[in-house]
N, C-alpha and C positions, 0 to 999 in steps of 0.2 A: 289569151289563154284559150285552150281548146275545150270549152264547155259545151255540153249538150243542153239545148233549151228544154225545160221541163214541161212546156205546153204540149209536147208530144205524148206525155204519159197520161193514161186514162185511169189507172188504178194501181194499187200497190201489188196485188197478186199478179196482174198481167205484166207489170214491170219485172217482178221477180222471175216470172216464167221466161223472160228473154235473156236472163243471165246464163252464161255457160258455166255451170257449177263443176265441170270437170277440170277447170283450169287449176294448176298446181297451187298458185297463190291463194285461191279461195279455199282449197283444202287445208292449207296451213292456217288460214284465218279461222276456219271452223274448228280446227284442232286447238288453236289459241283459246277460243271461247269455251270449249270443253275443258281445257286446262284451268281456266279461271273459275269455272263452276266447281271443279274438283277442289281447287284451293279454298273456295268459299266454304264448302262443306267440311273439308278436313281441318279448317282452322276454327270451327264453331266453338270449340272448348278452350280456345286461346284468344281472349278478347283483344289483347294488344296487337297480335299478329293480324287479326281480322280487321281491326281499325286501320292498320297500315295498308292492308289489301284494299279496303274500302276507299281510302284516300287515293291510292294509285289508280283505281278504276275511275274515280271521278276526274282525276287529272287526264286520263286517256280520253274521256268524253269531252273534256274542255278543249283539248287539242285536236278534235275531229275536223274543225274547219281548216286548220293549217295542214293537216294530213290530207284533206280533200284537195286543197290547192296543189300540194306537192305531187300527189298521185295524178291529178289532172295534167300537170306539166310533164310527167315522166311515165305515163301509162304504157308507152311502147316498150319500155324496159322489162315489164313483168306481165303484161296482159295482151290478149288478142284483140280486145275491144276497149273502147273508151266508155267506161261506166260512170265516171265522176262528173256529175252534172253541176250546173251553176248554183242550184239551190241546195245541194248536198243531200238529195234523197237517197242515193245509193249508200253513201258513207253512213248516213243516219240509220238505214235499215240493216246493214251488215256489220256495222261497227258500234255505233252508239246504243241502239236498242238492246242488243244482247248484254252490253256492259251495264246499262241502266237496270235491266231485269236482274242482273247479278247483284247490283247494289240494293235493289228492292228486297231480294232474298235475304241479304245481310241484315237489313233493317227489320225484316220480319223475324229473323232469328234473334236479334237483340230484344225485340218486344216479347218474344216467347220467353227468353231468359229472364227478362225483367219481371214478367208476370209470375214466373215460377219462384223467383226470389221474394217477391211480395207475399205470395202464398206461404212460403216457408217461414218468413219473418212473422206473419200474422199467427201462424200455428204456434211458433215458439213463444210469442207474446201471450197467447191464450194459456199455454201450458204453464208458464211462470206465474201468471196471475192466479191460475187454479191452485198451484202449489202454495202460493202465498196465502190464499184464502183458507186452504186446508190447515196450514200451520197456525193461523190466527184462531181458527175454530178449535184446534187441539189445546191451545194455550188458555182459552176460555173455559174449557172443561176441566 
């Protein structure tokens, strides 16, 4: 395989600065990530769709290693440079991290929804208890 040894890399930011972000496939990849974020926010009121989206995102992260190997073997077909290193730093930074951030946003939205439901449920319980107490007090009078 034509992997780059990662001992040459000194930091994430310096590594990302070496990437030619004008390559068309990277623009498509960025567009894909923007699309997934839009799907995340547009499905926030549809829990089953969002759960499916969440599962798909996790599957895409799971297959990152296979995708890295495939891209390392065929990089000449779509890229000017060989970015796909043996430890998967590039694929992790441009593929997995945005997908995982997206799943984190979904989990945070789920926690927000759960806390709102708990507050609503608590308020309803207090209201019904108050009404029951008022009715008991009226019967005693």
